[in-house]
Structures are given as structure tokens and as C-alpha cells.
C-alpha positions in Angstrom: 196.2 47.7 13.7 195.7 46.2 10.3 193.9 42.9 10.2 195.5 40.1 8.0 195.3 36.5 7.4 198.6 35.0 8.8 201.8 36.0 10.3 204.6 33.5 10.2 207.4 34.1 13.0 210.6 32.5 12.0 214.0 32.1 13.5 215.5 33.1 10.1 213.9 34.3 6.9 216.3 34.1 3.6 214.2 36.1 1.0 216.8 35.6 -1.8 216.1 39.2 -2.8 217.9 41.3 -1.7 220.8 38.9 -2.3 222.6 37.3 0.6 220.3 38.7 3.0 219.7 36.8 6.2 217.0 38.1 8.5 217.1 36.9 12.1 213.8 36.7 14.2 211.6 38.3 11.4 208.2 37.6 10.6 206.3 37.3 7.0 203.0 39.0 7.0 200.3 37.4 4.5 197.0 38.6 3.3 194.9 37.3 0.6 197.6 35.0 -0.7 200.2 37.7 -1.0 203.1 38.9 1.0 202.3 42.1 2.7 205.4 42.8 4.6 208.7 41.4 6.1 209.4 42.8 9.5 211.2 42.1 12.9 208.9 39.9 14.7 208.0 42.4 17.5 207.3 45.2 14.9 205.0 42.6 12.8 202.8 42.0 15.8 202.5 45.7 16.7 201.3 46.8 13.3 199.2 43.8 12.4 196.6 41.5 13.8 196.5 38.0 12.3 193.7 35.4 12.2 196.4 32.8 12.5 200.0 33.0 13.8 202.5 30.2 13.1 205.6 30.2 15.4 208.6 28.5 13.8 211.4 29.3 16.3 213.9 26.7 14.9 213.1 27.2 11.4 214.5 29.1 8.2 212.0 30.4 6.1 212.8 30.4 2.2 211.1 31.0 -1.1 209.3 27.8 -2.4 211.7 25.8 -4.5 211.1 25.7 -8.2 211.8 22.4 -10.2 212.5 24.0 -13.6 212.4 20.5 -15.4 210.6 17.4 -14.9 208.2 14.8 -16.3 205.9 14.4 -13.4 203.8 11.5 -14.4 207.0 9.5 -14.9 206.9 9.0 -11.1 204.9 5.8 -12.1 208.0 4.5 -13.8 210.6 5.2 -11.0 213.3 2.6 -11.0 211.8 0.7 -14.1 215.0 0.5 -16.1 218.0 1.8 -14.2 221.7 2.0 -15.1 221.4 2.2 -18.9 222.5 4.7 -21.6 219.9 7.3 -22.4 219.0 6.1 -25.9 218.9 2.5 -24.9 216.9 3.4 -21.7 214.4 5.4 -24.0 214.1 3.2 -26.9 214.1 -0.1 -25.4 212.3 0.5 -22.0 210.7 3.8 -21.4 209.0 4.4 -24.9 207.7 0.9 -25.0 206.5 1.2 -21.5 204.8 4.5 -22.4 203.2 3.0 -25.5 201.6 0.3 -23.4 200.5 2.2 -20.4 200.3 6.1 -21.0 196.8 7.4 -20.7 195.0 10.4 -19.2 194.5 8.2 -15.9 198.1 7.3 -15.8 199.3 11.0 -16.1 196.7 12.1 -13.5 197.8 9.6 -10.9 201.5 9.9 -11.8 201.4 13.4 -11.5 199.4 13.5 -8.1 202.3 11.2 -6.8 205.0 13.5 -8.1 203.1 16.7 -6.6 203.0 14.8 -3.2 206.7 14.3 -3.4 207.7 17.7 -4.5 205.2 19.5 -1.9 206.8 17.6 1.0 210.4 18.5 -0.3 209.6 22.3 -0.3 209.0 22.5 -4.0 205.9 24.9 -4.8 206.4 25.1 -8.6 207.5 23.0 -11.2 207.9 23.0 -15.0 206.3 19.8 -16.6 206.6 18.2 -20.0 204.5 15.1 -20.7 201.5 13.7 -22.6 197.9 14.4 -21.6 198.7 17.9 -20.1 195.1 18.3 -19.2 195.3 15.3 -16.8 198.5 16.9 -15.3 196.6 20.2 -15.0 193.7 18.7 -13.1 196.4 16.8 -10.7 198.3 20.2 -10.1 195.1 21.8 -9.0 194.0 19.2 -6.5 197.6 19.3 -5.1 197.5 23.1 -4.5 200.7 23.6 -6.3 201.8 26.0 -8.9 203.1 24.5 -12.3 203.9 25.5 -15.8 202.3 22.7 -18.0 204.3 21.8 -21.1 202.2 21.4 -24.3 204.3 18.7 -25.7 204.9 18.3 -29.5 206.4 15.4 -31.3 206.7 14.2 -34.9 205.5 10.6 -34.1 202.1 9.2 -32.9 201.4 8.2 -29.3 198.3 7.3 -27.5 197.9 11.0 -26.8 198.2 12.3 -30.5 198.7 11.2 -33.9 200.8 13.9 -35.5 202.5 17.2 -34.7 199.6 19.4 -35.6 197.3 17.5 -33.3 199.8 17.7 -30.5 199.8 21.4 -31.0 196.1 21.9 -31.4 195.2 19.8 -28.3 197.9 21.7 -26.4 196.4 25.0 -27.1 192.9 23.9 -26.5 194.0 22.8 -23.1 195.7 26.2 -22.4 192.3 27.9 -23.2 190.4 25.4 -21.0 192.6 26.3 -18.0 193.4 30.0 -18.7 191.5 31.3 -15.8 193.4 29.2 -13.3 195.9 31.5 -11.5 198.4 28.8 -10.4 198.7 27.3 -13.9 200.8 28.7 -16.7 201.9 27.0 -19.9 204.8 26.5 -22.0 205.3 25.0 -25.6 207.2 21.9 -25.2 208.7 20.2 -28.2 210.5 17.3 -26.9 213.9 17.7 -28.4 215.6 18.6 -31.9 215.8 14.6 -32.7 212.1 14.1 -32.3 210.8 17.3 -34.0 211.0 18.4 -37.4 211.9 22.0 -38.7 208.4 22.5 -39.8 207.0 21.7 -36.3 209.6 23.9 -34.6 208.6 26.7 -36.9 204.9 26.4 -35.9 206.1 26.3 -32.1 207.9 29.4 -32.6 204.9 31.1 -34.2 202.5 30.1 -31.4 205.2 31.2 -28.7 205.4 34.5 -30.3 201.6 34.8 -30.8 200.7 33.7 -27.2 203.9 34.8 -25.4 204.7 31.4 -24.0 208.0 29.9 -23.0 209.5 27.1 -25.3 210.7 24.2 -23.1 212.9 21.8 -25.1 215.8 19.2 -24.4 219.0 20.3 -25.9 222.6 19.2 -26.2 221.8 16.4 -23.6 224.3 13.9 -25.2 227.2 13.7 -27.6 225.3 11.2 -29.5 222.4 13.7 -30.1 224.9 16.1 -31.5 226.6 13.5 -33.8 223.2 12.4 -35.2 222.2 15.9 -35.8 225.5 16.5 -37.6 224.7 13.5 -39.9 221.1 14.5 -40.6 221.3 18.1 -40.7 225.0 19.0 -41.1 224.4 21.2 -37.9 224.7 21.1 -34.2 221.2 21.1 -32.6 221.9 24.5 -31.1 222.8 26.0 -34.6 219.7 24.4 -36.1 217.5 26.1 -33.6 219.3 29.3 -34.2 218.8 29.1 -37.9 215.1 28.5 -37.3 214.7 31.5 -35.0 214.2 29.5 -31.7 217.0 31.0 -29.7 214.6 33.5 -28.0 214.4 35.1 -24.6 211.7 32.6 -23.6 213.6 29.6 -24.5 214.4 27.1 -21.7 217.0 24.7 -23.0 217.1 21.6 -20.8 220.4 20.0 -19.8 222.8 21.8 -22.1 225.6 19.3 -21.1 227.7 19.6 -24.3 228.1 23.3 -25.4 231.1 25.0 -26.9 232.3 28.5 -25.8 230.6 30.1 -28.7 227.4 28.4 -28.1 227.3 29.7 -24.5 227.9 33.2 -25.8 225.1 33.0 -28.3 222.4 31.6 -25.6 223.8 34.6 -23.3 223.4 37.1 -26.2 219.8 35.7 -27.0 218.7 36.0 -23.3 217.9 32.1 -23.3 217.7 30.1 -20.1 219.1 26.7 -18.9 217.4 24.1 -16.8 220.4 22.2 -15.2 219.7 18.7 -14.1 222.8 17.5 -12.5 221.6 14.0 -11.0 219.8 13.1 -14.2 222.9 14.0 -16.2 225.1 11.8 -14.2 222.7 9.0 -13.9 222.4 8.6 -17.7 226.1 9.4 -18.1 225.4 12.4 -20.2 228.1 14.3 -18.7 228.5 17.3 -16.5 227.2 20.7 -17.8 229.5 23.7 -17.6 227.2 25.6 -15.3 229.7 28.0 -13.9 231.0 29.1 -17.5 227.3 29.6 -18.5 226.6 31.8 -15.5 230.0 33.8 -16.1 228.5 34.5 -19.5 225.3 35.9 -18.0 222.9 33.0 -18.7 220.0 32.5 -16.2 220.6 28.9 -15.0 217.8 27.3 -13.0 217.7 23.6 -11.5 215.6 20.7 -12.5 215.1 17.1 -11.3 214.4 15.7 -14.7 211.7 12.8 -14.2 211.7 10.2 -11.3 212.6 7.5 -14.1 216.1 9.1 -14.6 216.8 10.5 -11.4 214.9 8.7 -9.2 214.0 11.4 -6.7 212.3 14.9 -7.2 214.4 16.5 -4.7 215.6 20.1 -5.0 218.0 19.9 -2.1 219.8 17.1 -3.6 219.9 19.1 -6.9 221.4 22.2 -5.1 224.1 20.3 -3.4 225.1 18.4 -6.3 225.2 21.4 -8.6 227.5 23.2 -6.1 229.8 20.3 -5.6 230.1 19.5 -9.4 230.9 23.0 -10.1 233.8 22.9 -7.4 235.1 19.6 -8.6 235.2 20.2 -12.2 236.9 23.7 -11.9 239.2 22.7 -9.1 238.1 26.0 -7.4 236.2 25.7 -4.1 234.7 29.0 -4.3 232.8 28.1 -7.5 229.0 28.1 -7.2 228.7 29.1 -3.6 225.6 28.0 -1.5 223.7 31.3 -2.1 223.9 30.9 -5.7 222.6 27.3 -5.5 219.8 28.5 -3.7 219.0 31.3 -6.1 219.1 28.8 -9.0 216.5 26.6 -7.2 214.2 29.6 -6.5 214.4 32.9 -8.3 216.3 31.8 -11.3 213.7 29.1 -12.1 210.9 31.6 -11.6 212.8 34.0 -14.0 213.1 31.2 -16.7 209.4 30.7 -16.5 208.4 34.3 -16.5 207.0 34.0 -13.0 209.5 36.2 -11.1 207.1 39.0 -10.5 204.8 36.5 -8.8 207.1 33.9 -7.1 210.7 32.8 -6.5 211.5 35.3 -3.7 210.0 36.4 -0.4 209.1 40.0 -1.2 206.1 42.4 -0.5 203.7 42.1 -3.4 204.6 38.4 -4.5 202.6 35.5 -3.7 203.3 33.7 -0.5 205.0 30.6 -1.9 207.4 29.5 0.9 208.9 26.5 2.7 210.0 26.2 6.4 213.1 24.0 7.1 213.8 22.9 10.7 217.4 23.2 11.7 217.5 22.2 15.2 217.9 18.5 14.3 221.1 16.7 15.6 222.4 16.3 11.8 222.0 20.1 11.3 223.5 21.4 14.5 225.3 23.7 15.1 224.3 26.0 12.6 226.8 29.0 11.9 225.5 29.7 8.2 221.9 29.1 7.5 222.4 29.3 3.8 225.2 26.9 3.8 223.1 24.5 5.8 220.3 24.7 3.3 222.7 23.6 0.4 225.2 21.3 2.2 223.6 19.9 5.4 219.7 19.9 5.4 217.5 17.9 3.2 213.9 17.6 2.3 213.3 15.6 5.3 213.7 18.8 7.4 210.9 20.5 5.5 208.0 21.0 7.9 205.6 23.6 6.3 205.0 24.6 2.9 202.8 27.3 1.5 201.5 28.2 -1.9 199.7 31.5 -2.4 199.3 31.8 1.2 197.6 28.4 1.7 199.1 25.9 3.9 199.7 22.7 1.8 202.3 20.9 4.2 202.0 21.2 8.0 204.3 19.5 10.4 205.5 17.5 7.5 201.9 16.2 6.6 200.2 16.8 3.2 197.0 18.7 3.7 195.7 18.6 0.2 196.2 15.1 -0.7 195.6 11.6 0.7 198.8 9.7 1.4 196.8 6.4 1.6 195.0 6.9 -1.6 198.3 7.8 -3.5 199.9 4.6 -2.0 197.1 2.6 -3.2 197.1 4.2 -6.8 201.0 3.6 -6.9 200.5 0.0 -5.9 198.0 -0.6 -8.6 200.3 0.9 -11.3 203.2 -1.0 -10.1 201.4 -4.3 -10.6 200.1 -3.3 -14.0 203.4 -1.8 -15.3 205.7 -4.4 -13.5 203.9 -7.5 -14.9 204.3 -6.4 -18.4 207.8 -5.3 -17.9 209.1 -8.4 -16.6 
């Protein structure tokens, strides 16, 4: 009998790959952080002896959820300026608040708060874009999560960097500093076409090619963004990126709300990815992205929350449900974006966009044991006829009881094991007092 670290016995396992598979009374065998086998429970205990056995008789085990776009540190700005249009929200509230408050400590504390929220909601990996990425990386390592840290680039000064070259040089040095950390990966993150010049975008492309890094950028979020680009460059933003050579297979275009059919064809042909953020798109009145049409073209679409300042939750259950409902409501067809497709968007599709699909995004032998367990014997989730349907339409993050990253338990019985809730609450209160006074 082979000795292993952990066996998790679950009522259901939804591995995501193979597609549409639901395994009843199966166990996931874990050793040295990796998934060794997925077997019927009786078989698993016949073949393996585990140092720890976890029995989840009323739970479904799924791959850890992947948040394909967020600004984690902005958890400290949750609810700061709500119910405003995007540019007014940015220019009159968010950017001034950032100018006053953003520092390495702000990013560290805000990212820790975000990691706690995401872990408790079954999210094991996120794709970040914010200032002081080294402080974000430190927070992620403390939390035990997996993350792709965006090396942000802008063409205007902030407390983090004075010019575009400094952003890029600092970012690349941070990548080198954390290159040995297996749970961290990196992307180049030019904020948006309207904040980054052609020259800077060209440098981003060069570094992305040389270092094989994803490019993470807001794109076609609002009609106003497109109109401003037409005035300034006589090009729609996507066309501008195409002319610069940035429509490449490692591009993650965030939002992509306003796309013409030909633009979707271009993104599909070039192998680009989309980070769909339905809640943020609605809250900022940016619009509803034509996700089903994109997926029909063959574009890989993952799900993101955006930051807590524009959502105000980092909740992938909410994003799955809303994405599915919007696809149905806008098409007039109830079979658009079925539950399994929404779950795939929140797991394997996100991993694929980040270039991490060989490591995470599904429950398969050889992959990292990044998983979440959702309890389905609650009154609000009973009876259960279809587990995948329940994950998208009935269950919520409040039903997540256990989370593992790389085989390590980070949430157990709904309690965080890697971070102190008391300490996080105290830090959040201090920042609320500091930010709130100056924002009044």
C-alpha cells in the first residue's frame, strides 16, 4: 500500500476535465502537493495509506476558482465612491484617493484583506494589477495563495514610479526577486490604451516576448474609451494594439465589453484571451460583454471580479451566476452559457489564460492540489438534483468549507488557517479611519 500525505473523500468530485464529468463517492489522493489519483473511495483506501484522511460526506470537490482580473489592494477602497460613471469614479475619486494613500504598506494590507476574502470564497489563484507589486507578492506568500502578479505600466507618475521606464524596470526587478517562488507568476500589465503610449506598449511587447510573460490590459471597457481613441489616434483601441503587434496568444484583454464581430474574429484568430467581469461592468454601467458570441468564435473567456472598489465583492460564485444569467437574458435563449461552461470559465479557462493550465484549473493527476469543497446539505441547497447547476445557481461562497492550495489546507471548516482575522480586521479599521477622514 502506497503512503501518501492526504486522501479527501467527497460525496461528489467535479474535476472539470474530462468535461461534464461528475464523480460520485470518489476520493482525491494527494502527495507532495500534487494530485496522485482520483478513485472511487473504497479503491482509494485499498491502494493508498494516508497520513491524513478528510471525509466530506455532504460536499462537492471542485478545482480552486481562478479570479482572472482584480486589483487586490483596492479592497481598502471598497464602497468609497459608488454609483458613479467610470471616468468620474476614476478621475474624481479613485485616482485622488490613490495619490493620497497608496504606498507599499497600503498594498500589502489591502492585498492581505483581499486574499482572505478570496480564499474563504474558494478562490485559490488570482491575476492582479496594481502598484507596488512586490508588496502584493509578499502578501500573497503570507496567505498561501497562488497569484499572477501584474507588473503595472503607466505613462504618468504615481507614488510607485515616476515614468513608464521606471514602472517597467521596477517590475522586472520584482519578477527577478520572486522568481524562485512556485506559487507566484508574473504578467506585464499596461493599465489601458488610454493611459499608455505607443512607445511604452512597444517595450511591453518586447519584454513579454523575451520573458514569455502574459500581457494583462483593460480593453474596450466603455464606449467613451473608444471615442477618445478615435479622436486621439483615429483608431479603435483594439486596432491600435493590433497595429503595434500586441494581439498575441498571451494577451489577456479585460472587460472587452464593446467589440464588433470583426474584432472578435481577430481576437480569436490571434489566440487572445478575455477576462469577463460582469458585476463590475454592470455597476459602472459599462455595458454587457457579448460573451457567448466570443466563445462561439473560439475565444478563451475566463471570469474576473475586478477590484472591490468597483464590484464590491471578490466573489466568483456571484460572477459565475451573473455571467450565465446575462448570456441568457441578452440572447433570449435559456440554453446559452450553461452551468458547466460558467464553472469552466471560473477554473480551467482562467488557468489557460494565465498559462497555468498544466498546473491548476482542474482536478487531474499530476496537477497541483488546488481545490475547494462546497457543502450542499444546507437548507438553501436542498434537494440537489444536479451538482454543477447548484454550484452556479444555488450555492454561494458562504457554503465553502475547505480550501487547499498546492495540497496545503488554507481554509478548514470555514476558518482561515494562514491569516489572522483579528489582525486583518484591525488593519482594515485603521485604513478606514485614515482614508475616510480625507475623503469626507
